[in-house]
N, C-alpha and C positions, 0 to 999 in steps of 0.2 A: 500493499500500501501505499507443530506448534501447542504446544500443550497449553491445555485450560490454565489461565490464572497468569501465561506469562506475557510479558511484551515481547511484541512482533514490531519489528522496524522494517519496514517494507522495502526489502531489500531484491525479493526475489524478481521482480520486475523492473530489475535497471539494466540500466547500458550506459556506458560512457558516452557524456556528450561530445559531439564532434570539435575538434580544435579548427578555431578560425586562424591560421597561420599569418591573416593580414590584422587581424585585430590589434588595436592599437596599445603599446604599452603604456602605465602610467607614466607623465613626465616626470623624471626625476629628477632633474636639475635646475638650476637655476637659483634664484632667490632664496627660497623655500627647501631646497632638497635636503637638509639635515631634518626639515621634515618630513617630509615626502619619503624618503629611503625607507625611513624606520615603519612608518605608516603601509609603505607596500610589504612590507615582509610580513606585518603582524595581519594586515587584510588577505595576504595569500594561505596564513596559517589558518586565520579563520574558514578559509574555504576548504581546510582541509582537517578540519577539528578532530575527526574522529581519527584518521589514521597517520596524522603529522607528518612533518615533510623532512628529509634529507637537506644538507646545505645545499647539495649540487641541484633538489629539488627548487629551493628559495631562488636560488641563481636563476633555474629556467624562469621562474614563476613571473621574475621582479625585473629580468635581463640586467643585473647587477655584476658587478666580476668577484670573483673569488675571495680577495682580500678584502673588499667593502663590506660583502655579505657577512664574511667571519668576524670582521670588527665589531659590526652590529649586532649581530644576533648574541655575541659577548657582554655588549653593554646591556641588550635589551633581558639578558639573563640575570644580569647582575641586579637589574632592578627590579627583578620578577615579574616582569610584564612578558617571558616567556620561561617552560620548562623544558630539560631535554630529559628524556630517556635514555638512563645509564645503559641500558642493554641495547636496544637499537642504534641509541643515539640520534632519533627521531627528535623533531623541535615541536612542541605545541605552544598554544596560547597559554600565559598563564593565568591563577585564579585571580591575582589582585584586577586583572582585567574584567573577570567576572563580575567582583563587587562594585567596580566604576559602573558596568551595564547597567545593574541593577540602582545603583542612584540615578543614572541619566535618564536609565528608563520611564522613572518616575517624576520626571521634572514638572509634569504636566499635573501631577495630580490623578491623570488620567487611570494608571493602575490600579490605585487605590480604589477610585469610584467604581471602577468596573469589577473588582475583585468580586463582591456576590455576586453579580449578575454571571459571571463567568462560572462560579461554583454551581449556581443554581443548572444553569445550563450543561455541566456535565454529569451534574446529578440525573437531571431528567432524560438525556440524550444518551449516556453512557461514552459520548465520541468525547474527542480533543478538541477545546475551546482554544480558539488565539485571538489576541487582540494587537493588531497592528496600524502602526500609524507614519503618515506620510513626513518623510525625513529629505527634503529638498525632491527630487525625482524619482525618488527611491521609497521603498515600503520596509518598515524596521518592525520587529517582532517586538512588541512591549513587555509583552506575558502570555503564559501558555499553563493549561489547565486539564489535566488529563481524567477522562472519563471510566468508569469498571467495566466498558467492554475489552477481552481479551487480546483483540488486534488492534493495535494504535497506529495512527498515522502520523509519526512524530519526525517530521521532514522540516521541523523549524524551530530552533532553539533560540531563547530571548537575546536579543540582539541581533540577530540574524537580518541580515537585509538583501532583498529582492529590487530589479527594477519594476516599477510600477508595472500593475498587468501581468505580473508572473507570481502566481498564486490567487485565491479567490480575493485574501485580504487585500492584495495589490490590485486586482483588478476592480472590485468595489468603490477602492478610492479615486483611480483613474477614470471610470464611466461618470463618475457625478461630478468631475470638473468641469468647467467649462469648456466650450468646442475649441476655442483659439488657446487654451491651455495644452489640451489632448494634443492638438497639432503638435506646438512646440516642443513637448516630450517624446513623441511618435517620432519626429523629426531628429531631434538630439539621437534617440537609440538608432536610429538608422545610421546618422553620419559618424559617431562612435562605435558602429559593428556591435552593440550589444550583445553579448550571447544569448539568446530568446531560445526556448524549446518549441517554438513555433512561430510563423511567418507574420509578416503584419498585416497580412491579408486576414489573416484567420484572427488576429488580436482585436483588428477594426468591427470583425462580425462581432466579436464576444462583448465589446464595447455598446454596438446596439441590442444586441440582444438583454443583456443586464440594464438597461436603462428601459426596457421596455418592460420588463420584469420587476424593476423595482428592487432587484436582488442579483447580486451574482453567482453562478453554478460555475464551478470550474472542473473539468473532468480532462483536463489538459496533461501532458506531461508536467512532472515537477522537478525544478531543480533541488537536488540534495546534495551540496558541496559539488563536486565536478561531473555527480553522474545523474544522470534523467532517470524517472523513477515514473512509474505509471501503474493504474489499477487501483486508483483513489481519486476521492471527489471530496469537494468542500463546497458550503454555501456560505454566503458571506453578505451584511447589509452594512453601508456607510452610518458612519455618527458624526452628525453636520451640525455646523453652527445653522443659526437663524435664517442666514441669507441662501442655506441648502450647500454651501461650500463643504467637503468631507473633511475632516480633520484626523479620521480614525475608522476604521471598521473591527467586527464583531464578527466571528466566522466559528464554522464547525465542520470538522474535518473526519472523516472514515471512509472505509474501503467502499468501492463505488456500488457493492451491492447493498450496502446501507443506506446510501441516499438517493432510492428510487424515485420516482412522483410520488407514489403513495403515501410515503412517510416525507417528503420535501418539502411540501406547502405547511405540513404542521411545524415542520423546524423553523421555514421562513416567518412564523406568524411570531412564534417564541423570541427569534434572535429580534425582529422589530420592535416588540413590546420591550425588551432588555435594553435596546438601542434608545428608544425612547426616554426610558426611565434614567439613561447616563446622560444624553442631551441635557433631560430639565436639573440634572444637579450640578451640569456644566454652567448653566444658564448666567448664574451671576458674573462668573468669570468671562462669557462670553460677551456678555453685556458691558462690561467695564474695558475693554477691546485688551482682554490682557496679552500681551505681544508673546507669548510662546504657544498660545493656541491659533495664530495667525498662519496662514499658509506661508511658507515662504520659499524662494525657488533656491 
């Protein structure tokens, strides 16, 4: 998306995402290279969070030379931002970053406001619940709540980022933006050759369908690290400002068989009810023009 009661990560139906050799490497020179280079390393490690990376893998992912990568890895490890497995020699993100992610994720107070709603949804649906927010032109996972169903769709960790449109939560955010903003984002994705598990024609059709339905149903392949995962689906609704601009989304994810039309409508109704309650709780900050709740590019 097994024995009863065990968490099953949907690895069975995975394939490696095709590598576009023309895809641009991040620009790691210039005025801010002291920040951009370690950031590129951290992002590469985040994308390989389960398996970690060897130093040669980091070099390939960032385009940096051996001496530079060796120096930066040593510095990041010294500050506990990354860890190195003593047996395999592979590098992983450090737990210090996890603590930062938890703090940053609740900057809006949104994670706290949505916690009760997510708990209710996990209890009633038994599936996995995600809270996603817009960050620039990406969707970032702010929180995840697991239900009791033995087969779980754990394709996003807290802090994971995806291009807008790639995931149910990201599709709910993208689809309900103004047309001009949608076009800007799609054009940017095309120009930067953003790696997507489907083409832009498909994404445009998904946006139209989402707007017509009032919710996002996503059963397209999902990016999980460097892999494309199939066999699962998700439903998401936007959490909106009074002017209908989406600031976040709430979603239910499960194996595809659990989100057939006969069950889908009931889940949509639950999601919409919870989203409306979150919007009501956010209303005082939204009315005051709280800067952290405004859409930013």
